[in-house]
N, C-alpha and C positions, 0 to 999 in steps of 0.2 A: 590509750589506755594502758597498752604494755609498757610504754615509757614511764607512765608514774609507777608501775609495779617495780620497774627496774629501779627508779629514783628511790623509792621506799625502801626496797632490800638494801640499796648502797647506803642510805641513812642509817638503817639498823646497823650494817657492819661498820660504819665509821664510829657509832656509839660503842659498839662492842671492843672495838680497836681503842677507842678512849678508855675503856674501863680495863683493858687489860695491859695498857701503858701504866696507868694510874696504880694498878695491882703490881705490877713489877717495879715500880717505885715504892713499895712498901705500904701502899694505902690499901687497908682493909675493906672488903664488900660485905655489908650484912644483908642476908635474905631470909625468907621466911624458915624454910624447912629444907630437909636431906635431898629432895628431888630437885630445889633449885639449886644447891650446890653443884648437884650432877651437871645439870643442863648448863650452867657455866662452865664447868670444866669440859663438856663435849664441845662448846664453842670456844676454847681456848683459854679461858681464864685461869692463870695457874697459880696465883697469889692468894693471899689469906682469905677466905671466904668463910664467914661465920654463920652459922645456921642459928636465928633467933628464938624458934619456935620448936626444935626438936628435943626430945627426951624430957619435957617438962620443964624446960628452963624458964625462969622468970627473967623479967625485964632486968631488974637488978644482978642476975647472973650474967647476962649479955653484956650490959653495962661495964662488969668487972672484967670479963674476957677482953673486952676492947681495951680497957686502961691497961690491961698486963703487957700489951705489945707498946704503948706509949706514943700512938700515934698523934699527928696533929689533925688529922682527917680522916674521914670514914665516909665511904658511899654507902648510901641507904638505898637498896634495891627490892624493896619488898613488893608484895603483889599491887596491883591498883585496884582492889575491890575496898571496900567499906571497911574491913578488920584491917587490910594492909595499910590504908590510908591513915588510920587511927593508930597503928602501931608505929608507923612510920613519924607520925607528930609526937607520941609519946618519945620514942626514942632520940629524937631531935632534941626534944627539951632536955632531957636526961644528959646527954651528948654535951650539949651546948654548957649545961652548968658544969659540966667536968672540963670546960674549956676545949674541946674537941669539935672541929668544923664537921657539921652532918651535911653531905653533899646530896642535895635531892635533885640537883638540876640534871643529872644524868637519868634519873629515874624518868623526870618529868619528858625529857626528851623523847627517852626511848618509847614511851607509852603514848606520846603525841603521834609517833610515826607510825605505831601499830594500830592504833585507834582504838574501837570497841571490839575488836576481833579476838583479840586477846586480853586477859586480865591479869596473867601469872606467869612468872619468870621460867616456871618448867615448861612452858608450852612454846618458848621461843625458836627453839630447833626446829620444831615440826611448822612453825609458821614461817620461818625464812625457808623451808624445803618447799612448802606449798606456794609460796611468791615465786620462787624460782621455776616450780612446774606451771603455775599460770603464764608467766613471762614467756617460757620458752613454747608453750601451747600457742601464744599469741604470735611469736617469732614462726613458727611452723604455719599457721594459718596465713600470715602475711607472704611467706614465701610461695605458698600454694597459689594464692589470689595473684602474686605477680607474675608467676608461671603461666597462668590461665590468661592473664590478660596479655602476655608477652604472645601465647598461642593466638588470641582473637586478632592480634595486630598481624602477626603473619599470614593468617589466612585473609585479612582484610585486604594485604598489600597483593597477595597472590590475585585475589578477584579483581584488583584494579588492573593488574597488568595482565590479565586476560582480557578485558573488558576492551583494554588499549588495542590488543591485536585483533 
């Protein structure tokens, strides 16, 4: 169990490293709201992050902002709920019409790793922390079990020695 938690956490960290790397190379990331932007910043994403739904912005406002930067590609990282899926689909259509590649593979990979436990970007930091706590809790439990087992073995060996004498 704990190994799967560790692998999941490492997989999520790898996806976040890819986003950071793409961001450092000038590829903007589009998220839904201000809290999503803050969450990515807290996770080390320093490049351009565009909030699609804050301040009453329309889809065309978002497309216009993206086009100003003249990127060839954009990462779409909207929430993985019904509205986020719909907005991702609509953004992708408009971006592709503007000859901008809409990268949704990172979003798919991230939410595949997370599963159904988290459906929004703003909860990523808390989710990663929970994974670490669960993993460390399992590690402490394993350590305690190993100590208890070692103690039982020592007691058993002492009894065998006593019986020999």
